[in-house]
C-alpha positions in Angstrom: 126.0 88.1 119.8 124.8 89.8 116.6 121.2 89.6 115.6 120.7 87.4 112.6 120.0 89.2 109.3 116.4 88.9 108.3 115.7 88.3 104.6 114.4 91.0 102.3 112.5 90.3 99.1 111.4 92.4 96.2 108.4 91.6 94.1 108.4 93.2 90.6 104.8 94.2 91.2 102.8 93.0 88.3 105.3 93.2 85.5 105.1 89.4 85.1 101.5 89.6 84.2 102.4 91.5 81.0 103.2 88.0 79.7 99.5 87.2 80.0 98.6 90.0 77.6 100.7 88.5 74.8 99.9 84.8 75.2 96.2 84.7 76.1 94.6 84.3 72.7 92.2 81.8 71.4 90.8 78.7 73.2 94.2 77.6 74.3 94.8 81.0 75.7 91.6 80.9 77.7 92.4 77.6 79.3 95.9 78.8 80.0 94.5 81.9 81.7 92.4 79.7 83.9 95.5 77.7 84.8 97.4 80.9 85.7 94.4 82.0 87.8 94.7 78.8 89.8 98.3 79.6 90.6 97.3 82.7 92.5 96.4 82.7 96.2 94.0 85.3 97.5 93.1 86.9 100.9 89.8 88.5 101.7 90.8 91.8 103.4 87.3 93.1 103.9 87.0 96.8 103.9 90.8 97.3 104.3 91.0 97.8 100.5 88.7 99.0 97.7 86.1 96.8 96.1 87.6 96.6 92.6 90.1 98.0 90.2 89.3 101.0 88.0 91.3 102.0 84.9 90.2 105.6 85.3 91.6 106.5 88.7 94.9 106.8 90.5 95.5 103.6 92.6 97.7 102.5 95.5 99.1 98.9 95.7 101.0 97.7 98.8 103.7 95.3 97.7 104.7 93.0 100.6 107.7 90.7 100.9 107.4 88.2 103.8 110.2 86.4 105.6 108.3 83.1 105.5 110.7 80.3 104.7 108.4 78.3 102.4 109.6 76.7 99.2 112.5 74.5 98.2 115.8 75.5 99.8 114.4 78.4 101.8 114.3 76.6 105.2 118.0 77.0 105.4 117.8 80.7 106.0 117.6 82.2 109.5 114.4 82.4 111.4 113.1 79.3 109.6 110.0 79.2 111.9 108.9 82.7 111.0 105.1 83.2 110.7 105.7 85.6 107.8 106.3 89.2 108.8 106.1 92.2 106.5 109.8 92.6 106.0 109.8 94.4 102.6 107.1 97.0 102.1 106.6 99.2 99.0 103.6 101.4 98.6 103.2 101.9 94.9 101.1 104.9 93.8 100.2 105.2 90.1 98.9 108.6 89.0 95.5 109.1 87.5 96.9 110.2 84.1 99.5 107.4 84.2 102.3 110.0 83.6 104.2 109.0 86.7 104.3 106.6 89.7 105.9 106.6 93.1 107.3 103.6 94.9 107.7 104.4 98.6 109.6 101.9 100.8 108.4 101.6 104.4 111.1 100.3 106.8 110.3 97.1 108.6 111.8 98.6 111.8 109.5 101.7 111.7 107.8 102.0 115.1 104.0 102.4 114.6 100.7 101.9 116.4 99.0 98.9 114.7 95.2 99.3 114.7 92.6 96.7 115.5 92.2 94.4 112.5 89.1 92.4 111.5 90.3 89.3 109.8 88.5 86.6 107.9 88.8 83.1 109.5 88.7 79.7 107.6 85.1 79.1 108.7 84.0 82.4 107.2 83.6 84.3 110.5 85.5 87.5 111.3 87.9 87.9 114.2 89.1 91.2 115.4 92.8 91.1 116.3 93.5 93.8 118.9 95.9 96.5 117.9 99.2 97.2 119.7 101.1 100.4 120.3 104.7 101.2 119.5 105.5 98.0 117.6 107.8 97.4 114.6 105.9 97.8 111.3 106.8 94.3 110.2 104.7 92.7 113.0 101.6 94.1 111.2 101.6 90.9 109.3 101.8 87.3 110.7 101.9 88.3 114.4 98.9 87.1 116.3 97.4 85.8 113.0 97.4 89.2 111.3 96.8 89.1 107.5 97.8 91.5 104.8 94.7 93.6 105.5 96.2 94.5 108.8 99.3 95.7 107.1 97.2 97.8 104.7 95.3 99.3 107.7 98.6 100.1 109.4 99.9 101.9 106.3 96.7 104.0 106.2 96.9 104.8 110.0 100.5 105.9 109.6 100.3 107.9 106.4 96.7 108.7 105.8 97.0 107.2 102.4 94.3 104.6 101.5 95.6 101.4 100.1 93.4 99.9 97.4 95.1 96.5 97.0 98.0 94.4 98.0 100.4 91.9 96.4 102.5 89.6 98.5 105.3 87.2 97.9 107.9 85.2 99.8 111.5 84.2 99.0 110.6 82.3 95.8 109.4 85.5 94.0 112.9 86.9 93.6 114.4 83.5 92.7 111.8 82.6 90.2 111.2 86.0 88.5 114.9 86.7 88.2 115.4 83.3 86.6 112.4 83.6 84.3 113.8 86.8 82.7 117.2 85.3 82.2 118.9 87.2 85.0 118.9 90.7 86.3 121.8 93.1 85.9 123.2 94.6 89.1 126.2 96.7 89.9 128.4 97.1 93.0 131.1 99.6 93.6 133.4 97.1 95.3 133.7 93.4 95.4 131.4 91.6 97.8 132.0 88.5 99.8 129.2 88.3 102.5 129.3 85.1 104.5 125.9 85.6 106.0 123.9 86.1 102.8 126.4 84.1 100.7 126.6 86.9 98.1 129.8 86.9 96.1 130.2 89.5 93.3 133.1 91.2 91.6 133.2 95.0 91.5 131.2 96.4 88.6 128.3 94.9 86.7 127.0 91.3 87.1 123.9 89.3 86.2 122.2 87.5 89.0 119.4 85.1 89.2 117.9 82.4 91.5 119.8 82.0 94.8 122.3 84.8 93.9 119.5 87.3 93.2 117.9 86.4 96.6 121.3 86.9 98.2 121.7 90.3 96.6 118.4 91.6 98.1 119.0 89.9 101.4 122.5 91.1 102.1 122.8 93.8 104.7 126.5 93.6 105.7 127.9 94.4 102.3 126.7 97.9 101.7 126.6 101.3 103.5 126.4 101.2 107.3 125.1 97.6 107.2 121.6 98.7 108.3 118.1 98.2 107.0 117.8 101.6 105.3 120.9 100.9 103.1 119.5 97.5 102.2 116.2 99.1 101.1 118.2 101.3 98.7 119.9 98.2 97.2 116.5 96.5 96.8 115.1 99.6 95.0 118.1 99.4 92.6 117.4 95.7 92.0 113.7 96.3 91.4 114.5 99.1 88.9 116.8 96.7 87.0 114.2 93.9 87.1 111.6 96.3 85.7 113.9 97.3 82.8 114.6 93.6 82.0 110.9 92.6 82.1 110.0 95.4 79.7 112.9 94.8 77.3 112.5 93.4 73.8 114.6 90.4 74.9 111.8 89.4 77.2 108.7 90.6 75.4 109.6 89.0 72.1 110.7 85.6 73.6 107.8 83.2 74.0 109.7 80.9 76.3 110.6 83.8 78.7 107.0 85.0 78.6 105.6 81.7 79.6 108.1 81.3 82.4 107.5 84.8 83.5 103.7 84.3 83.6 104.1 81.1 85.6 106.6 82.6 88.0 104.6 85.8 88.6 101.3 84.1 89.3 102.8 81.3 91.4 104.6 83.8 93.5 101.6 86.0 94.2 99.1 86.3 97.0 96.7 89.2 96.4 93.4 90.5 97.7 90.3 88.8 96.3 89.3 92.0 94.4 92.1 91.5 91.9 92.5 87.7 91.9 91.4 87.3 88.3 94.2 87.2 85.8 92.2 89.6 83.6 92.3 92.2 86.4 96.0 91.7 86.9 96.4 92.1 83.2 94.5 95.4 83.3 96.8 96.6 86.2 99.9 95.6 84.2 98.7 97.5 81.1 98.1 100.6 83.2 101.5 100.3 84.7 103.1 99.9 81.3 101.8 103.4 80.4 104.1 105.0 83.0 107.6 105.9 81.6 110.4 104.4 83.6 112.0 107.8 84.0 108.9 108.9 85.8 108.8 106.0 88.3 110.4 107.4 91.5 111.8 105.1 94.2 112.1 106.7 97.7 112.0 105.7 101.3 109.6 107.1 103.9 111.6 109.8 105.7 112.6 108.6 109.1 114.9 109.4 112.0 116.4 107.3 114.8 113.9 106.4 117.6 115.0 108.4 120.7 113.3 105.8 122.9 115.8 103.1 121.8 118.2 101.6 124.2 121.5 100.0 123.3 119.9 96.9 121.7 116.7 97.9 120.0 117.5 99.8 116.8 114.3 101.3 115.3 113.2 104.4 113.5 110.2 106.7 113.6 108.7 109.0 110.9 110.5 112.3 110.5 107.6 114.6 111.1 109.5 117.5 109.5 109.5 115.7 106.1 107.2 112.7 106.1 103.8 114.6 106.0 104.8 116.5 102.8 105.6 113.1 101.2 102.2 111.7 102.3 100.4 114.8 100.9 102.1 114.6 97.6 101.1 110.9 97.2 97.6 111.5 98.4 97.1 114.4 96.0 98.7 112.6 93.0 101.7 115.0 92.7 104.6 113.7 90.7 108.1 113.4 92.3 109.6 113.7 88.8 109.4 116.3 86.0 106.8 115.1 83.5 106.8 115.9 79.8 106.6 119.6 79.0 103.3 119.2 77.3 101.8 117.3 80.3 103.4 119.8 82.7 102.0 122.8 80.8 98.5 121.2 80.9 98.8 120.6 84.6 100.1 124.1 85.2 97.2 125.6 83.2 94.8 123.5 85.2 96.4 124.7 88.5 96.0 128.3 87.3 92.4 127.8 86.5 92.0 126.0 89.8 93.4 129.0 91.7 91.4 131.5 89.7 88.1 130.0 91.1 89.2 130.9 94.6 90.0 134.5 93.9 87.4 137.2 94.7 85.3 138.4 97.6 84.1 136.1 100.3 80.9 136.1 102.4 81.0 136.0 106.1 80.8 132.5 107.7 77.5 133.4 109.2 76.1 134.0 105.7 77.1 130.7 104.2 74.2 128.3 103.6 75.1 124.7 102.7 73.6 121.2 102.8 76.1 118.4 103.4 75.9 115.0 101.7 78.1 112.0 102.3 79.2 110.7 98.8 81.9 108.2 99.7 83.6 109.6 102.9 83.8 107.6 106.1 80.6 106.9 107.8 79.4 109.8 110.0 81.5 112.3 108.1 78.6 114.6 107.2 77.5 114.9 110.8 81.0 115.5 112.1 81.6 118.1 109.4 78.3 119.8 110.3 79.2 120.0 114.0 82.7 121.4 113.1 81.3 124.0 110.8 78.7 125.2 113.3 80.6 124.9 116.6 84.1 126.0 115.5 83.7 127.9 112.2 80.5 129.9 112.7 78.8 128.4 109.6 75.4 128.2 111.4 73.3 127.9 108.3 74.4 124.4 107.5 72.6 121.1 107.7 73.2 117.4 107.3 71.3 116.1 104.2 72.4 112.4 104.6 73.9 110.2 102.0 74.3 111.2 98.4 72.8 109.0 95.6 76.2 108.4 94.1 79.8 107.8 95.2 82.3 110.4 94.3 86.1 110.0 94.3 86.5 113.7 95.1 84.7 116.2 97.2 82.6 118.8 95.4 80.8 122.0 96.3 78.0 123.0 93.9 76.7 126.5 93.9 74.6 129.0 91.9 76.2 132.1 90.3 74.9 134.4 93.1 76.5 132.1 95.7 80.1 132.4 94.5 81.1 134.5 97.5 79.7 131.9 99.8 81.5 129.1 97.9 84.8 130.9 98.1 84.4 131.4 101.9 83.5 127.7 102.5 86.4 126.6 100.3 88.8 128.8 102.4 87.4 127.4 105.7 87.6 123.8 104.6 90.7 123.9 102.5 88.9 122.9 99.3 90.8 123.3 96.0 89.3 125.3 93.2 88.6 122.1 91.2 86.1 121.1 94.0 83.9 124.2 93.2 81.2 123.3 90.6 79.0 126.1 89.2 75.4 124.8 88.9 72.1 125.3 90.7 71.2 125.9 94.3 69.0 123.6 96.3 66.4 124.5 98.9 67.3 123.8 102.5 64.9 122.9 105.3 64.1 126.6 105.9 63.0 126.9 102.3 66.0 129.1 101.4 68.6 128.5 98.5 71.7 126.7 99.7 74.9 125.2 98.2 75.5 121.4 98.1 78.7 120.0 99.7 79.2 116.4 98.8 82.0 114.6 100.7 83.9 112.2 98.4 86.3 109.3 99.0 89.2 111.8 99.3 87.6 113.5 102.3 89.8 112.8 105.4 87.8 114.7 108.1 86.8 118.1 109.3 89.6 120.6 109.2 91.8 118.5 107.0 92.7 120.5 103.9 92.1 118.9 100.5 94.2 121.5 98.7 96.9 119.6 96.8 100.5 120.7 97.1 101.9 122.2 93.9 105.2 120.4 94.0 106.4 117.2 95.7 109.3 117.5 98.2 112.8 116.4 97.4 113.5 113.2 99.3 117.1 112.3 100.1 118.2 109.2 98.1 115.3 109.2 95.7 115.9 107.7 92.3 114.1 106.7 89.1 113.6 103.4 87.4 115.5 104.3 84.3 118.8 105.0 86.0 121.5 102.3 86.4 123.1 102.7 89.8 125.9 100.8 91.6 125.3 99.6 95.2 127.9 101.3 97.6 
């Protein structure tokens, strides 16, 4: 007996909130914004995400589509009693300069270790749900009462990429958003008649909305090898088309569509409490709007078949020969597309200046004097780094100076002109990029001698983990961009 096809959903991240920007004016606009805000559900994910949204930094949003069968007509799909697993997962990274974005799909059948997860309970208390090893990724949500914060923690445990916020939707998101924009154009290479998803389309281009749009992103048996990875590709194509439709003049100049889109987007969303306000969602939408569609890359986390699988359980595991390079590119804000020549020239010039700082003579490790401050890294990072430098790298003239007075997004090493040789040596030991080196003044250490200041920022991942960014992102099989019209095969 074949296993029933589980539904897949795609949420057009915050495109719908663009409607808010155009309709929220005057007193009526104010009250309408409050109405929209009341549409949105929110979850307190604690320290799983960041505290707020910043317009001046790169950010990562985890977009989750659940298989929960809530809403009119949705109970008729398979697994109608589902607690709501994380069946569609897209990690959206938006670059700091807004020149590009990367949308990385994470397969629901990826085998991962799900970490312990503190979750907020209705009475305000916190319950720690124990982690489990070697489980499908989709059970990071719903199973044992796990919330979206657990899925965010799982993403970070697997990739090393910190997730700032999440947006989650169920079946109704696809139906309502596709209807609100007047339908989404899709293309299939051959006619489709899938009895399980009830998708029926002629070969070539069609416009789908409502139930038909949901069927398009749910179908697994109509494309490729009828597996989950091929369905992810179809969902990415649908999402790219939905993005184009939402940003088209047909939508943005039509008041009726804008109101419908604003209602649909906010009613479909569950987000973390840090971005629940419509004004914050509006800010996110405006930042996203700055990214050219041709520089929005869709890709899937590189995976391979799980060698531990038997004949029944078909799962995948990260491809360790490719996945780490993808993680590093996202973590270090490296584009998967060619950006404009002017922007690229600017980045290349910055990279050359960055590398120039690291060229020159280096002191011996035993001659390096440095005070270590924690300016945003995980608790205990300064002490662990001190121990690593002294016990494994021979930097004996180092000391833990406690917490910094401010929080930094990136790690810095401040040094006086006569300490440049020491700075280059410490940068080489720790894998610091040239941009981390800040010429300045020395400080006095506990022995009364001049020392450099190493401040560990939020980007710091641990002793021995290099912070040097890759120059170029890897080429991932099947990657595409949001401006391209593709036909599902």
